[in-house]
C-alpha positions as CSV (number, residue, x, y, z in Angstrom):
1,M,-33.8,-16.5,-9.8
2,S,-32.0,-18.2,-7.0
3,R,-30.7,-16.3,-4.0
4,L,-27.2,-17.1,-5.0
5,G,-27.7,-15.5,-8.4
6,R,-29.3,-12.4,-6.9
7,A,-26.5,-12.2,-4.3
8,S,-23.7,-12.6,-6.8
9,S,-25.3,-9.9,-9.0
10,G,-25.6,-7.5,-6.1
11,V,-22.1,-8.1,-4.8
12,S,-20.6,-7.7,-8.3
13,A,-22.6,-4.5,-8.8
14,L,-21.3,-3.1,-5.5
15,L,-17.7,-4.0,-6.5
16,N,-18.2,-2.0,-9.7
17,C,-19.3,1.0,-7.6
18,L,-16.4,0.6,-5.2
19,T,-13.9,0.8,-8.1
20,A,-15.6,3.2,-10.4
21,G,-14.5,6.5,-8.8
22,A,-11.3,6.9,-10.7
23,P,-12.0,10.6,-11.7
24,F,-12.0,11.6,-8.1
25,I,-8.4,10.5,-7.4
26,F,-7.2,13.1,-9.9
27,P,-5.7,15.3,-7.1
28,I,-3.4,12.5,-6.0
29,W,-1.4,11.9,-9.2
30,A,-2.1,15.2,-11.1
31,P,0.6,17.4,-9.5
32,E,3.4,14.9,-10.3
33,V,2.1,14.4,-13.8
34,A,1.9,18.1,-14.4
35,R,5.5,18.6,-13.1
36,V,6.9,15.9,-15.4
37,T,4.9,16.9,-18.5
38,G,5.2,20.7,-17.9
39,T,1.4,21.2,-18.0
40,S,0.1,24.6,-16.9
41,S,-2.6,25.1,-14.3
42,A,-5.2,26.0,-17.0
43,H,-4.4,22.9,-19.1
44,L,-4.3,20.7,-16.0
45,Q,-7.9,21.9,-15.2
46,L,-8.9,21.0,-18.8
47,V,-7.4,17.5,-18.2
48,A,-9.5,17.2,-15.0
49,T,-12.6,18.3,-17.0
50,A,-12.0,15.7,-19.6
51,A,-12.9,12.9,-17.2
52,I,-16.0,14.7,-16.1
53,L,-17.0,15.3,-19.7
54,G,-16.4,11.6,-20.6
55,E,-18.4,10.5,-17.5
56,Y,-21.4,12.6,-18.2
57,A,-21.5,12.9,-21.9
58,S,-21.7,9.1,-22.2
59,A,-24.1,8.7,-19.3
60,A,-27.3,8.7,-21.3
61,L,-25.8,6.3,-23.8
62,F,-24.8,3.7,-21.2
63,G,-28.0,4.2,-19.2
64,A,-30.1,3.5,-22.3
65,L,-27.8,0.5,-23.2
66,A,-28.3,-0.9,-19.7
67,D,-32.1,-0.4,-20.0
68,R,-32.2,-2.2,-23.4
69,R,-29.4,-4.7,-23.5
70,G,-28.9,-5.3,-19.8
71,P,-26.2,-4.2,-17.3
72,G,-23.7,-7.0,-18.1
73,A,-22.9,-5.6,-21.5
74,V,-22.3,-2.1,-20.0
75,S,-20.0,-3.6,-17.3
76,T,-17.9,-5.3,-20.0
77,T,-17.5,-2.1,-21.9
78,A,-16.4,-0.3,-18.7
79,G,-13.6,-2.8,-18.1
80,I,-12.2,-2.2,-21.6
81,L,-12.4,1.6,-21.2
82,F,-10.7,1.5,-17.9
83,G,-7.8,-0.7,-19.2
84,V,-7.2,1.6,-22.2
85,G,-7.5,4.9,-20.4
86,L,-5.4,4.2,-17.3
87,G,-2.9,2.2,-19.3
88,A,-2.5,5.2,-21.7
89,L,-1.9,7.6,-18.8
90,A,0.8,5.4,-17.3
91,W,2.5,5.1,-20.6
92,R,2.5,8.8,-21.4
93,Y,3.8,9.6,-17.9
94,Q,6.7,7.1,-18.3
95,V,7.6,8.5,-21.8
96,C,7.7,12.1,-20.4
97,A,9.7,11.0,-17.3
98,V,12.3,9.4,-19.6
99,E,12.5,12.5,-21.8
100,Q,12.9,14.7,-18.8
101,A,15.7,12.5,-17.4
102,N,17.5,12.8,-20.7
103,G,17.1,16.6,-20.8
104,V,14.5,16.5,-23.6
105,T,11.5,18.9,-23.2
106,P,8.1,17.1,-23.4
107,W,5.8,17.8,-26.3
108,V,4.1,21.2,-25.7
109,H,0.6,19.6,-26.3
110,E,1.2,16.6,-24.1
111,W,-1.8,17.7,-22.1
112,V,-4.1,16.8,-25.0
113,L,-3.0,13.2,-24.9
114,L,-3.5,13.2,-21.1
115,A,-7.0,14.6,-21.6
116,L,-8.0,12.0,-24.2
117,A,-6.8,9.2,-21.8
118,W,-8.6,10.7,-18.9
119,F,-11.7,11.2,-21.0
120,T,-11.7,7.5,-21.7
121,V,-11.5,6.8,-18.0
122,G,-14.5,9.0,-17.4
123,C,-16.5,7.0,-19.9
124,G,-15.5,3.9,-18.1
125,T,-16.8,5.4,-14.8
126,A,-20.1,6.1,-16.4
127,A,-20.4,2.6,-17.8
128,S,-19.4,1.0,-14.5
129,Y,-21.7,3.2,-12.5
130,F,-24.8,2.7,-14.7
131,S,-24.4,-1.0,-15.0
132,A,-24.5,-1.2,-11.2
133,M,-27.2,1.5,-10.6
134,C,-29.6,0.1,-13.2
135,S,-29.3,-3.4,-11.8
136,L,-29.7,-2.5,-8.2
137,S,-32.4,0.1,-8.6
138,K,-34.6,-2.2,-10.7
139,S,-33.9,-5.2,-8.5
140,A,-35.4,-3.6,-5.4
141,P,-39.0,-3.1,-4.4
142,A,-40.5,0.4,-5.0
143,S,-41.0,0.9,-1.2
144,H,-37.2,1.0,-0.8
145,A,-36.4,3.2,-3.8
146,G,-34.3,5.7,-1.8
147,L,-32.2,3.1,-0.1
148,A,-31.8,1.0,-3.2
149,I,-30.2,4.0,-4.9
150,A,-28.4,5.3,-1.8
151,L,-26.5,2.0,-1.2
152,P,-24.7,1.9,-4.6
153,C,-24.2,5.7,-4.4
154,A,-22.7,5.3,-1.0
155,V,-20.3,2.6,-2.1
156,F,-19.5,4.7,-5.2
157,G,-18.7,7.6,-2.8
158,L,-16.4,5.3,-0.9
159,S,-14.5,4.5,-4.1
160,P,-12.0,7.5,-3.9
161,L,-11.1,6.4,-0.4
162,F,-10.5,2.9,-1.6
163,L,-8.5,3.9,-4.6
164,S,-6.5,6.5,-2.7
165,T,-5.6,3.9,0.0
166,I,-4.1,1.8,-2.7
167,A,-1.9,4.7,-3.6
168,S,-0.1,4.2,-0.2
169,F,1.4,1.0,-1.6
170,F,3.0,2.9,-4.4
171,T,4.3,5.8,-2.3
172,T,8.0,6.2,-1.4
173,S,9.4,8.5,1.3
174,I,11.7,11.3,0.4
175,V,14.3,12.9,2.7
176,A,15.3,16.5,2.6
177,S,12.3,17.5,0.5
178,E,9.4,19.8,0.9
179,E,7.0,16.9,0.2
180,T,6.9,14.1,2.7
181,S,6.4,11.4,0.1
182,A,6.2,10.8,-3.7
183,L,3.9,8.6,-5.7
184,D,5.1,6.1,-8.3
185,V,2.6,7.3,-10.8
186,R,3.3,4.7,-13.6
187,A,3.0,1.7,-11.3
188,Y,-0.1,3.1,-9.5
189,L,-2.0,3.9,-12.7
190,G,-1.0,0.7,-14.3
191,F,-2.2,-1.3,-11.3
192,L,-5.5,0.5,-11.2
193,G,-6.0,-0.2,-14.9
194,A,-5.6,-3.9,-14.4
195,L,-7.8,-4.0,-11.2
196,L,-10.7,-2.0,-12.7
197,M,-10.6,-4.0,-15.9
198,A,-10.8,-7.3,-14.0
199,V,-13.7,-6.2,-11.7
200,N,-15.8,-4.9,-14.6
201,L,-15.2,-7.8,-16.9
202,A,-16.3,-10.1,-14.1
203,G,-19.4,-8.0,-13.7
204,G,-20.2,-8.5,-17.4
205,F,-21.0,-12.1,-16.5
206,L,-22.6,-11.6,-13.1
207,I,-24.6,-8.4,-13.0
208,R,-28.3,-8.7,-14.1
209,D,-31.7,-7.0,-13.8
210,L,-33.7,-9.0,-11.3
211,P,-37.0,-7.2,-10.6
212,W,-39.0,-8.1,-7.6
213,A,-42.4,-9.6,-8.1
214,D,-44.2,-6.8,-6.2
215,D,-42.5,-4.0,-8.1
216,N,-44.8,-1.5,-9.8
217,I,-43.7,-2.1,-13.3
218,D,-46.4,-2.7,-15.9
219,R,-45.0,-5.6,-17.7
220,A,-47.4,-5.2,-20.6
221,I,-45.7,-1.9,-21.6
222,V,-42.3,-3.6,-21.9
223,A,-43.2,-5.4,-25.2
224,V,-44.1,-2.0,-26.7
225,I,-41.0,-0.1,-25.8
226,E,-38.4,-2.8,-26.5
227,P,-37.4,-2.6,-30.2
228,F,-35.0,-5.5,-29.9
229,P,-35.7,-9.2,-30.7
230,D,-35.9,-11.6,-27.9
231,Y,-33.0,-13.8,-26.7
232,D,-33.5,-16.5,-24.2
233,D,-29.9,-16.6,-22.8
234,G,-30.6,-15.4,-19.2
235,S,-27.2,-13.7,-19.1
236,G,-26.4,-10.2,-17.9
237,Y,-26.5,-9.1,-21.5
238,A,-30.3,-9.4,-21.7
239,S,-32.8,-7.1,-20.0
240,P,-35.7,-8.6,-18.1
241,A,-38.1,-7.6,-20.9
242,E,-36.3,-9.8,-23.3
243,L,-36.9,-13.0,-21.3
244,A,-39.8,-15.2,-22.3
245,N,-42.8,-14.9,-19.9
246,E,-46.6,-15.4,-20.0
247,R,-47.0,-12.3,-22.1
248,T,-44.5,-13.4,-24.8
249,P,-46.4,-13.8,-28.1
250,L,-46.5,-17.4,-29.4
251,V,-46.0,-16.3,-33.0
252,R,-43.1,-13.9,-33.5
253,N,-42.1,-11.6,-36.3
254,R,-40.3,-13.9,-38.7
255,T,-38.4,-11.1,-40.3
256,G,-36.7,-10.3,-37.0
257,E,-37.3,-6.6,-37.7
258,P,-38.8,-4.3,-35.0
259,D,-42.2,-2.8,-35.5
260,K,-42.0,0.8,-36.8
261,S,-44.6,1.8,-34.2
262,D,-42.3,0.5,-31.5
263,E,-39.5,2.8,-32.6
264,A,-41.9,5.8,-32.8
265,A,-43.2,5.2,-29.3
266,T,-39.7,5.0,-27.9
267,G,-38.6,8.2,-29.7
268,E,-41.8,10.0,-28.7
269,S,-41.2,9.0,-25.1
270,F,-37.8,10.5,-25.0
271,R,-39.0,13.7,-26.7
272,A,-41.8,14.0,-24.1
273,F,-39.3,13.5,-21.3
274,V,-37.0,16.3,-22.4
275,S,-39.8,18.7,-23.3
276,T,-41.2,18.8,-19.7
277,T,-40.6,21.8,-17.5
278,S,-39.7,19.5,-14.7
279,F,-36.8,18.1,-16.7
280,W,-35.3,21.5,-17.2
281,L,-35.9,22.7,-13.6
282,L,-34.4,19.6,-12.1
283,G,-31.6,19.8,-14.6
284,G,-30.9,23.4,-13.6
285,V,-30.7,22.3,-9.9
286,I,-28.1,19.7,-10.9
287,F,-26.2,22.1,-13.0
288,F,-25.9,24.9,-10.5
289,A,-25.3,22.6,-7.5
290,T,-23.1,19.7,-8.6
291,G,-21.0,21.7,-11.0
292,P,-19.3,23.7,-8.1
293,A,-18.9,20.4,-6.2
294,E,-17.2,18.7,-9.1
295,M,-14.8,21.7,-9.5
296,Y,-13.8,21.5,-5.8
297,M,-13.2,17.7,-5.9
298,A,-11.0,18.0,-9.0
299,S,-9.1,21.0,-7.7
300,V,-8.6,20.4,-4.0
301,S,-4.9,19.8,-4.4
302,Q,-4.4,23.2,-6.1
303,I,-6.4,25.0,-3.5
304,L,-4.3,23.4,-0.8
305,T,-1.1,24.6,-2.6
306,S,-2.5,28.1,-2.7
307,L,-3.3,28.0,1.0
308,A,0.0,26.5,2.2
309,R,2.0,29.7,2.0
310,P,5.6,29.8,3.1
311,D,4.9,32.3,5.8
312,L,2.5,29.9,7.5
313,S,5.3,27.9,9.1
314,L,4.1,27.8,12.7
315,P,4.1,24.3,14.2
316,S,0.3,24.5,14.8
317,R,-0.3,25.0,11.1
318,R,-1.4,21.7,9.5
319,G,0.1,22.8,6.1
320,S,3.6,22.7,7.7
321,Q,3.1,19.3,9.2
322,H,2.1,17.5,6.0
323,G,3.1,17.8,2.4
324,T,0.5,18.7,-0.3
325,L,0.3,15.1,-1.4
326,T,-0.5,13.8,2.1
327,L,-3.1,16.6,2.6
328,S,-4.6,15.9,-0.8
329,K,-5.0,12.2,0.1
330,H,-6.6,13.1,3.5
331,H,-9.2,15.4,1.8
332,V,-10.0,12.8,-0.9
333,A,-10.5,10.3,2.0
334,L,-12.7,12.8,3.8
335,L,-14.8,13.4,0.7
336,S,-15.3,9.7,0.3
337,I,-16.2,9.0,4.0
338,S,-18.6,12.0,4.1
339,N,-20.2,10.9,0.8
340,T,-20.5,7.3,1.9
341,I,-22.0,7.9,5.3
342,W,-24.3,10.7,4.3
343,R,-25.7,8.9,1.2
344,L,-26.8,6.0,3.4
345,V,-28.3,8.3,6.0
346,V,-30.2,10.5,3.5
347,G,-31.4,7.6,1.5
348,A,-32.8,5.7,4.5
349,A,-34.2,8.9,6.0
350,S,-36.0,9.9,2.8
351,D,-37.6,6.4,2.6
352,Y,-38.7,6.6,6.2
353,L,-40.2,10.1,6.0
354,A,-41.8,9.4,2.6
355,R,-43.7,6.3,3.6
356,P,-47.4,6.6,4.5
357,D,-48.6,6.7,8.1
358,A,-49.4,3.5,9.9
359,T,-53.1,4.4,9.6
360,G,-52.8,4.5,5.9
361,R,-53.3,8.3,5.7
362,K,-51.4,10.1,2.9
363,R,-48.5,12.4,3.6
364,T,-49.3,16.1,3.9
365,G,-47.3,19.3,3.9
366,W,-43.5,19.2,3.5
367,R,-43.5,15.4,3.8
368,K,-45.1,15.1,0.4
369,H,-41.9,16.5,-1.1
370,I,-39.4,15.3,1.5
371,R,-36.7,14.4,-1.1
372,L,-37.0,17.9,-2.6
373,V,-36.7,19.4,0.9
374,F,-33.4,17.5,1.4
375,V,-32.1,18.7,-2.0
376,G,-33.0,22.3,-1.1
377,A,-31.1,21.9,2.3
378,A,-28.1,20.6,0.4
379,C,-28.1,23.7,-1.8
380,I,-28.2,25.9,1.3
381,L,-25.3,24.0,2.9
382,L,-23.3,24.3,-0.4
383,A,-23.8,28.1,-0.5
384,L,-22.7,28.5,3.1
385,A,-19.6,26.4,2.6
386,C,-18.6,28.4,-0.5
387,L,-19.4,31.7,1.2
388,W,-17.1,30.8,4.1
389,A,-14.3,29.8,1.7
390,A,-14.7,33.1,-0.2
391,T,-14.7,35.3,2.8
392,G,-13.2,33.7,5.9
393,M,-10.8,30.9,4.9
394,S,-7.1,31.8,5.0
395,S,-5.3,28.5,5.9
396,P,-5.5,24.8,5.1
397,A,-7.4,24.2,8.3
398,G,-10.4,26.0,6.8
399,L,-10.8,23.2,4.2
400,W,-11.6,20.7,7.0
401,V,-15.0,22.5,7.1
402,V,-15.5,23.1,3.4
403,T,-14.6,19.5,2.3
404,P,-17.3,17.6,4.3
405,A,-19.9,20.3,3.6
406,I,-19.4,20.0,-0.1
407,A,-19.3,16.2,0.1
408,I,-22.6,16.1,2.0
409,S,-24.3,18.5,-0.5
410,Y,-23.0,16.6,-3.5
411,G,-24.0,13.2,-2.0
412,T,-27.5,14.4,-1.2
413,I,-28.2,15.6,-4.7
414,F,-26.7,12.6,-6.4
415,T,-28.6,10.2,-4.1
416,L,-32.0,11.9,-4.2
417,A,-32.1,13.1,-7.8
418,P,-32.3,9.5,-9.2
419,A,-35.1,8.8,-6.6
420,L,-37.0,11.9,-7.8
421,I,-36.6,10.6,-11.4
422,R,-38.0,7.2,-10.4
423,A,-40.9,8.8,-8.6
424,R,-41.7,11.4,-11.4
425,W,-41.1,9.3,-14.5
426,S,-41.4,5.6,-15.6
427,I,-38.8,3.3,-14.1
428,L,-38.6,1.4,-17.4
429,D,-36.4,4.2,-18.8
430,F,-34.7,5.0,-15.5
431,G,-31.2,4.6,-16.9
432,R,-31.8,6.7,-19.9
433,N,-33.6,9.5,-18.0
434,W,-31.0,9.7,-15.2
435,G,-28.2,9.5,-17.7
436,T,-29.7,12.4,-19.7
437,L,-30.0,14.6,-16.6
438,T,-26.4,14.0,-15.6
439,W,-25.5,16.0,-18.7
440,F,-26.4,19.0,-16.6
441,S,-23.8,18.0,-14.1
442,A,-21.2,17.6,-16.8
443,A,-22.0,21.1,-18.2
444,G,-21.6,22.6,-14.7
445,A,-18.3,20.9,-14.2
446,M,-17.1,22.0,-17.7
447,L,-18.0,25.6,-16.8
448,Y,-16.5,25.9,-13.3
449,T,-13.5,23.6,-13.5
450,P,-11.8,25.3,-16.5
451,L,-12.9,28.7,-15.1
452,Y,-11.0,28.1,-11.9
453,G,-7.9,27.3,-13.9
454,I,-8.2,30.5,-15.9
455,L,-8.7,32.6,-12.7
456,L,-5.8,30.8,-11.1
457,D,-3.4,31.7,-13.9
458,L,-4.6,35.3,-13.9
459,A,-4.0,35.6,-10.2
460,R,-0.6,34.0,-10.5
461,A,0.3,36.5,-13.2
462,K,-0.5,39.4,-10.8
463,Q,1.3,38.2,-7.8
464,D,4.6,39.8,-6.6
465,D,8.0,38.2,-7.1
466,S,8.2,37.9,-3.3
467,E,5.1,35.6,-3.4
468,E,6.4,33.5,-6.2
469,R,6.9,29.8,-5.3
470,N,7.9,27.5,-8.1
471,G,5.4,29.1,-10.4
472,V,2.5,28.3,-8.1
473,C,-0.2,30.9,-7.2
474,V,-0.4,31.5,-3.4
475,G,-2.7,33.5,-1.3
476,P,-6.4,34.3,-1.0
477,R,-6.6,36.0,-4.4
478,C,-6.1,32.5,-6.0
479,Y,-9.3,30.9,-4.7
480,R,-11.7,33.6,-3.4
481,P,-13.1,34.7,-6.8
482,I,-14.1,31.2,-7.8
483,F,-15.7,30.5,-4.4
484,A,-17.7,33.7,-4.7
485,L,-19.1,32.5,-8.0
486,L,-19.8,29.1,-6.6
487,T,-21.8,30.8,-3.8
488,V,-24.1,32.5,-6.3
489,S,-24.5,29.3,-8.2
490,A,-25.6,27.4,-5.1
491,V,-28.2,30.1,-4.3
492,V,-29.6,29.9,-7.8
493,A,-29.9,26.1,-7.4
494,G,-31.8,26.6,-4.2
495,A,-34.2,29.0,-5.9
496,L,-34.9,26.4,-8.6
497,V,-35.7,23.8,-6.0
498,I,-38.4,26.1,-4.6
499,V,-39.9,26.7,-8.1
500,L,-39.9,22.9,-8.8
501,G,-41.5,22.2,-5.4
502,R,-44.3,24.7,-6.0
503,R,-44.9,23.3,-9.5
504,W,-45.1,19.7,-8.3
505,A,-47.3,20.8,-5.4
506,R,-49.8,22.3,-7.8
507,R,-49.8,19.1,-9.9
508,R,-50.0,17.0,-6.7
509,I,-46.9,15.1,-7.6
510,V,-45.6,13.2,-4.5
511,T,-41.9,12.6,-4.2
């Protein structure tokens, strides 16, 4: 493959990552949509969870599809999903806005339609992410596995910042209002739908699997695990195993039907993967660590609203200087920046510390499991951040500590977990294996995000009339219970890392 083809594939994959983070901009447009549609806090959290569910529930499917049919087909699917999902959101918002202007009450179950549209966007994110991740991770030498995964993860972490910056072009100033600005939701979501569709459809033709010659893939195994017939088209819709090479049989199966033994081997491989103790331990770490982080990223605007109490009106208070929309955009940007920088740092650092000594001696002690050490440290940082939010935070200024800490923890786990999978299991099924493990993150998000909405509504029902502010829950009682639960969750994740590390040490597994 020419350098131009490899470069165009890499650039297109990174563009997919840059535009794939649509679920993380939920705090920017969600408050306005909730106001127009009359959606409650609990239902709004369910809408936020829908994208997370779509993203992770479809992850294994798109990962396996990228392994078998190539990343180009998955990127094309992502473009269609983004166009449908974001277009539907813009349409429903416009319909409800017109009804509200005419004095008509929106449909009481409007949130269900919003959730379905946002679920579709989440599926688009999974497809776009896995088309890029599978291409870039398989197109890099094994000696740079950490950085090969960290780079697309870092760009993916930058996606919310990029997409939230676009929101500035669809924001209008408001005079004599509590908020400093208002977002044109219909125009913003419509533009994003067109942009993300165009980027991913282009990726369908450009993104490919281009393994390095020195990669440690046993090509002889490929013919056994691939149940699909060969196609010599060289496009992004064909995986490397489907292209003719020196191991391609001269006489093919004339019936075009896959060998039954091939199907059995593939099915047995997946069953063996999910039956290992390492799968469940690593999945538990992802569940208890990333679930809380997903909840925070989807709910930061509501946490800000609870913190920005009317009595905090001193000029020094950041909540009085900026509206909730402005603060939400700042925290989304901070999440993106922290994610981007730290993923690159931790990916490069893990590669450097994991390499053998110059003398050729093997790694010993903690360096044998350096990636697990980083994951354990991320769990500790997450626990400390949530503990501070549950006990000491009382103003919006406190979130400037919590936001980067959670972003760093989340970025570390989502950068190094794929690297652990590549080190522990076969790279041939990397997309399927990583996609399956992301279900644990989806389960965690589905637990903690709706739970926060329920606790928020319960706290709002108990507040005094003097604390009432447009039906919004204000004060520490609105967020401290959920952060206390998140602290316990992060501690459990750290304990599972220790158990996994000891198990791998006994089995002499090097990560």
